[in-house]
C-alpha positions as CSV (number, residue, x, y, z in Angstrom):
1,X,16.8,-35.2,-15.2
2,X,20.2,-33.6,-14.6
3,X,20.5,-31.2,-11.7
4,X,23.4,-29.3,-10.3
5,X,23.1,-28.9,-6.5
6,X,24.8,-26.2,-4.4
7,X,27.9,-27.3,-2.5
8,X,27.7,-26.6,1.2
9,X,30.3,-26.9,3.9
10,X,28.9,-29.2,6.5
11,X,30.5,-30.4,9.8
12,X,29.2,-33.4,11.8
13,X,30.5,-33.3,15.3
14,X,30.3,-36.5,17.3
15,X,31.4,-36.7,21.0
16,X,33.6,-39.7,21.7
17,X,31.9,-42.3,24.0
18,X,30.0,-39.3,25.5
19,X,28.2,-40.8,28.5
20,X,31.1,-43.0,29.5
21,X,33.6,-40.1,29.0
22,X,31.5,-37.8,31.2
23,X,31.6,-40.5,34.0
24,X,35.3,-40.8,33.6
25,X,35.7,-37.1,33.7
26,X,33.7,-36.8,36.9
27,X,35.4,-39.8,38.6
28,X,39.1,-39.9,37.6
29,X,39.4,-43.4,39.2
30,X,37.5,-44.7,36.2
31,X,39.9,-43.3,33.6
32,X,41.5,-46.0,31.5
33,X,39.0,-48.7,32.8
34,X,36.3,-50.6,31.0
35,X,33.0,-49.0,32.1
36,X,29.4,-49.3,31.0
37,X,26.8,-46.7,31.7
38,X,23.6,-48.4,32.8
39,X,23.3,-52.1,32.3
40,X,23.8,-53.1,36.0
41,X,21.8,-56.0,37.4
42,X,20.4,-59.0,35.7
43,X,17.8,-57.0,33.7
44,X,20.0,-54.0,32.7
45,X,20.9,-52.8,29.3
46,X,24.1,-51.0,28.4
47,X,23.4,-47.3,27.4
48,X,27.0,-46.6,26.5
49,X,30.5,-48.1,26.8
50,X,34.0,-46.7,27.2
51,X,36.5,-47.4,24.4
52,X,38.3,-49.7,26.9
53,X,35.1,-51.8,27.2
54,X,34.4,-51.7,23.4
55,X,37.7,-53.6,22.9
56,X,35.9,-56.6,24.5
57,X,32.9,-56.2,22.2
58,X,30.7,-54.4,24.7
59,X,28.2,-52.2,22.9
60,X,25.2,-50.0,23.6
61,X,21.8,-51.8,23.7
62,X,23.6,-55.0,24.8
63,X,22.3,-56.7,27.9
64,X,24.3,-56.1,31.1
65,X,24.7,-59.9,31.6
66,X,26.2,-60.4,28.2
67,X,28.5,-57.3,28.6
68,X,29.8,-58.7,31.9
69,X,30.4,-62.1,30.3
70,X,32.4,-60.5,27.5
71,X,34.4,-58.3,29.9
72,X,34.5,-59.7,33.5
73,X,36.3,-56.6,34.7
74,X,33.5,-54.3,33.4
75,X,32.4,-51.5,35.8
76,X,28.8,-50.5,35.7
77,X,27.9,-46.8,36.3
78,X,24.4,-45.5,36.7
79,X,23.2,-43.0,34.1
80,X,23.1,-39.3,35.0
81,X,21.1,-37.6,32.2
82,X,21.0,-34.3,34.1
83,X,24.8,-34.1,34.0
84,X,24.9,-35.2,30.3
85,X,22.4,-32.5,29.4
86,X,24.4,-29.9,31.3
87,X,27.6,-30.7,29.3
88,X,25.7,-31.0,26.0
89,X,24.4,-27.4,26.5
90,X,28.0,-26.2,26.9
91,X,29.0,-27.9,23.7
92,X,26.0,-26.6,21.8
93,X,26.9,-23.0,23.0
94,X,30.3,-23.5,21.2
95,X,28.5,-24.5,18.0
96,X,26.4,-21.3,18.0
97,X,29.6,-19.2,18.2
98,X,30.2,-20.2,14.6
99,X,26.7,-20.6,13.1
100,X,23.0,-20.6,13.8
101,X,22.5,-23.5,11.5
102,X,22.9,-26.2,14.1
103,X,20.9,-29.4,13.9
104,X,21.3,-31.5,17.1
105,X,20.7,-35.3,16.5
106,X,21.1,-36.1,20.2
107,X,23.0,-34.9,23.3
108,X,26.3,-35.9,21.8
109,X,26.1,-35.1,18.1
110,X,25.0,-32.4,15.7
111,X,25.3,-31.1,12.1
112,X,26.6,-27.6,11.5
113,X,26.4,-25.6,8.2
114,X,29.4,-23.3,8.1
115,X,29.1,-22.3,4.4
116,X,28.6,-18.8,5.7
117,X,29.7,-18.5,9.4
118,X,30.0,-15.9,12.1
119,X,33.8,-16.0,12.1
120,X,34.1,-15.3,8.3
121,X,36.4,-18.4,8.1
122,X,36.4,-19.9,4.6
123,X,37.8,-23.2,5.9
124,X,35.4,-25.7,7.4
125,X,38.3,-27.9,8.3
126,X,39.9,-25.2,10.5
127,X,36.5,-24.4,12.1
128,X,36.0,-28.1,13.0
129,X,39.5,-28.1,14.5
130,X,38.7,-24.9,16.6
131,X,35.4,-26.4,17.8
132,X,37.0,-29.6,18.9
133,X,39.8,-27.6,20.7
134,X,37.2,-25.5,22.5
135,X,35.1,-28.5,23.5
136,X,38.3,-30.0,25.1
137,X,39.2,-26.7,26.9
138,X,35.7,-26.1,28.2
139,X,34.5,-29.6,29.1
140,X,37.6,-31.8,29.2
141,X,36.1,-34.1,26.6
142,X,37.2,-35.2,23.2
143,X,35.1,-34.9,20.0
144,X,35.5,-36.2,16.5
145,X,34.3,-34.5,13.3
146,X,33.6,-35.1,9.7
147,X,33.6,-32.3,7.1
148,X,32.3,-32.4,3.6
149,X,29.7,-31.1,1.1
150,X,26.6,-32.6,2.6
151,X,25.3,-34.2,5.8
152,X,25.6,-37.8,4.6
153,X,29.3,-37.7,3.8
154,X,30.1,-35.6,6.9
155,X,28.5,-38.2,9.1
156,X,30.3,-41.0,7.5
157,X,33.6,-39.1,7.6
158,X,33.3,-38.4,11.4
159,X,33.7,-42.1,12.1
160,X,36.9,-42.4,10.0
161,X,39.4,-41.1,12.5
162,X,37.6,-41.8,15.8
163,X,38.4,-41.2,18.6
164,X,39.6,-37.6,18.9
165,X,40.2,-37.0,15.2
166,X,38.6,-35.6,12.1
167,X,38.3,-36.3,8.4
168,X,37.7,-33.8,5.6
169,X,36.3,-35.0,2.3
170,X,36.6,-32.0,0.0
171,X,34.5,-31.8,-3.2
172,X,37.2,-33.1,-5.5
173,X,37.7,-36.2,-3.4
174,X,34.0,-37.1,-2.7
175,X,33.6,-39.6,-5.5
176,X,36.8,-41.5,-4.8
177,X,36.0,-41.5,-1.1
178,X,32.5,-43.0,-1.7
179,X,33.7,-45.5,-4.2
180,X,36.3,-46.9,-1.9
181,X,34.0,-47.0,1.1
182,X,32.9,-50.4,2.5
183,X,29.1,-50.6,1.9
184,X,28.5,-51.3,5.6
185,X,30.0,-47.9,6.5
186,X,27.4,-46.1,4.4
187,X,25.1,-44.3,7.0
188,X,21.7,-46.0,6.9
189,X,23.0,-49.4,5.8
190,X,22.3,-51.6,8.8
191,X,22.9,-55.3,9.3
192,X,19.9,-56.5,7.2
193,X,20.5,-54.1,4.3
194,X,24.2,-55.0,4.4
195,X,23.4,-58.6,3.8
196,X,21.0,-57.8,1.0
197,X,23.6,-55.6,-0.6
198,X,26.1,-58.5,-0.4
199,X,23.6,-60.8,-2.1
200,X,23.6,-58.4,-5.0
201,X,27.3,-58.3,-5.2
202,X,27.6,-54.9,-3.6
203,X,30.5,-54.7,-1.2
204,X,31.8,-51.2,-1.8
205,X,30.6,-47.8,-3.1
206,X,32.2,-48.7,-6.4
207,X,30.1,-51.8,-6.7
208,X,27.0,-49.8,-5.8
209,X,27.8,-47.2,-8.5
210,X,27.9,-49.8,-11.2
211,X,24.3,-50.7,-10.6
212,X,21.9,-48.8,-12.8
213,X,19.1,-46.6,-11.5
214,X,16.5,-49.0,-12.8
215,X,18.3,-52.0,-11.2
216,X,18.4,-50.3,-7.8
217,X,14.8,-49.3,-8.0
218,X,13.7,-52.8,-9.0
219,X,15.7,-54.5,-6.2
220,X,15.6,-51.9,-3.4
221,X,12.3,-50.2,-4.1
222,X,11.9,-46.6,-2.9
223,X,15.4,-46.7,-1.5
224,X,16.8,-47.3,-4.9
225,X,16.9,-43.7,-5.9
226,X,18.5,-42.8,-2.6
227,X,21.3,-45.2,-3.0
228,X,21.8,-44.2,-6.6
229,X,22.3,-40.6,-5.5
230,X,24.3,-40.9,-2.3
231,X,27.1,-42.9,-4.0
232,X,27.4,-40.0,-6.4
233,X,27.7,-37.5,-3.6
234,X,24.2,-36.2,-3.9
235,X,22.2,-35.7,-0.7
236,X,19.7,-32.8,-0.6
237,X,18.9,-32.7,3.1
238,X,19.8,-29.3,4.6
239,X,20.8,-28.6,8.2
240,X,17.6,-27.9,10.0
241,X,18.0,-25.8,13.1
242,X,14.5,-26.6,14.3
243,X,13.8,-30.3,13.9
244,X,10.1,-31.1,14.1
245,X,9.5,-33.7,16.8
246,X,7.7,-36.7,15.3
247,X,6.8,-38.5,18.5
248,X,7.1,-38.6,22.3
249,X,7.5,-41.8,24.3
250,X,8.3,-43.3,27.7
251,X,9.0,-46.9,28.7
252,X,9.9,-49.0,31.7
253,X,11.9,-52.3,32.0
254,X,10.8,-54.2,35.1
255,X,13.0,-55.9,37.7
256,X,10.8,-59.0,37.4
257,X,8.6,-60.2,34.5
258,X,4.9,-59.5,35.1
259,X,1.9,-61.5,33.8
260,X,-1.0,-59.9,35.5
261,X,-2.9,-57.3,33.5
262,X,-3.8,-55.5,36.7
263,X,-0.1,-55.0,37.5
264,X,0.5,-53.9,33.9
265,X,-2.1,-51.2,34.2
266,X,-0.5,-50.0,37.4
267,X,2.8,-49.7,35.5
268,X,1.1,-48.1,32.5
269,X,-0.4,-45.4,34.7
270,X,3.0,-44.2,35.7
271,X,4.3,-44.3,32.1
272,X,1.2,-42.4,30.9
273,X,1.9,-39.7,33.5
274,X,5.5,-39.4,32.2
275,X,4.3,-39.2,28.6
276,X,1.7,-36.5,29.5
277,X,4.5,-34.5,31.3
278,X,6.6,-34.6,28.2
279,X,3.7,-33.6,25.9
280,X,3.0,-30.6,28.2
281,X,6.7,-29.6,28.3
282,X,6.8,-29.7,24.5
283,X,3.4,-28.0,24.2
284,X,2.1,-30.6,21.8
285,X,-0.7,-33.3,21.7
286,X,-1.0,-36.4,19.6
287,X,-3.6,-38.5,17.7
288,X,-1.8,-41.8,17.4
289,X,-1.1,-43.8,20.5
290,X,1.1,-46.9,20.5
291,X,1.6,-49.5,23.2
292,X,4.9,-51.2,23.2
293,X,5.2,-54.7,24.8
294,X,8.4,-56.7,25.1
295,X,7.9,-60.2,26.3
296,X,10.1,-62.5,28.4
297,X,11.8,-63.9,25.3
298,X,12.6,-60.4,24.1
299,X,10.1,-60.5,21.2
300,X,8.5,-57.1,20.6
301,X,4.9,-56.3,19.9
302,X,3.2,-52.9,19.2
303,X,-0.5,-52.1,19.2
304,X,-1.6,-48.7,17.9
305,X,-4.8,-46.7,17.3
306,X,-5.4,-43.3,15.7
307,X,-8.0,-41.0,17.4
308,X,-10.2,-38.4,15.8
309,X,-9.0,-35.7,18.1
310,X,-5.6,-34.8,19.7
311,X,-5.0,-35.8,23.3
312,X,-2.4,-34.9,25.8
313,X,-3.8,-35.7,29.3
314,X,-2.7,-38.7,31.4
315,X,-6.3,-39.8,31.8
316,X,-7.1,-40.0,28.1
317,X,-3.8,-41.6,27.3
318,X,-4.4,-44.2,30.0
319,X,-7.9,-44.9,28.8
320,X,-6.8,-45.6,25.3
321,X,-3.7,-47.6,26.4
322,X,-6.0,-49.8,28.5
323,X,-8.1,-50.6,25.4
324,X,-4.9,-51.5,23.5
325,X,-3.7,-53.7,26.4
326,X,-7.0,-55.6,26.7
327,X,-7.7,-56.0,22.9
328,X,-5.6,-59.2,22.8
329,X,-4.4,-61.8,25.3
330,X,-0.8,-61.6,26.3
331,X,1.3,-64.4,24.8
332,X,3.8,-64.5,27.6
333,X,5.0,-62.6,30.7
334,X,6.2,-59.1,30.1
335,X,9.6,-57.5,30.8
336,X,8.9,-54.0,29.3
337,X,6.0,-51.7,28.6
338,X,6.1,-48.4,26.7
339,X,3.7,-45.7,25.4
340,X,4.4,-43.4,22.5
341,X,2.3,-40.5,21.0
342,X,2.8,-39.6,17.4
343,X,0.9,-37.8,14.7
344,X,1.5,-34.7,16.7
345,X,-0.1,-31.3,16.1
346,X,3.3,-29.6,15.5
347,X,3.7,-31.2,12.1
348,X,3.4,-28.8,9.3
349,X,2.0,-29.7,5.9
350,X,5.3,-29.3,4.1
351,X,5.9,-30.9,0.8
352,X,8.7,-33.5,1.1
353,X,12.0,-32.5,-0.3
354,X,12.2,-34.0,-3.8
355,X,15.3,-36.0,-4.7
356,X,16.1,-35.9,-8.4
357,X,15.9,-39.3,-10.0
358,X,19.1,-38.8,-11.9
359,X,21.8,-36.3,-11.2
360,X,25.2,-35.4,-12.6
361,X,28.4,-35.7,-10.6
362,X,29.3,-32.4,-9.2
363,X,32.9,-31.4,-8.3
364,X,33.7,-27.8,-7.4
365,X,37.0,-26.4,-6.1
366,X,36.2,-24.8,-2.7
367,X,38.5,-24.1,0.2
368,X,37.7,-26.8,2.7
């Protein structure tokens, strides 16, 4: 099937090392130094790292111990999410000066559809420049941006000239841009998928484009049609101002490993209380409850059950988590426990957006 899709003007704004940059903003003595947000202590995990720390290989989700080994001069700073949310709200306010079609992905990044915008500016490139300038003026922080015809390309483009830069991929350059792109830079291609792509001789977008639709379906399953389309610049997902929350969760990493189920239940009571608070704040309830267990050796286990009715209270959450905890013996001492609620009652029965199996290359001349 051949389908022509509308060309939109999408901006992906991504703050540069957001948490770390906020800490450097608030404490000028940290400017120019290698810092890690979170991660302190023998059990800590890095939430974010400054660009100075990244030069040593320090990355988010890395253990604090490893980060310190890679960068002995690393300075650890405690997280301050209240402050991060405060600045994020200021940034989001700037976005809404240009469009109501804003889809936040997290505190530090968002998609904007500026095809039609409040400023009447036909150039998405100039809008992105203005937004980044206003962010700098009002918060003192730097942002990067990607601008193109859809969300996928805009997100990939926002990484090209980081930090404090932007990249526009206009319609007439989309295909060349994707063909020359290293496959590991395709958004959604992680470490495992990258290795699989390499085994199939796919190292660039051009290599991917040479593979037939049937080949990709046969070797990559349901993802085959997705890869077939994105390398041709086709990505149907629209900017969704109201993203439906799929789950709510809370977890805790302990200062010492615990092996007693009695102690685990004490910890889970506090976690269940936090989950219940978040459910109440979001005015939702859930039917599927999942217990997350991370053992001493960092192996991860999840245990889930789906209930006939929606629940949101701490007591009911804890009762069901207790059943999940006691259904099997622990294989080792535990360093982390978490509870998540999914299958929420805010999910609408929408039909999933259909992606055409085969599409034609679309190139339109628009002012970008």
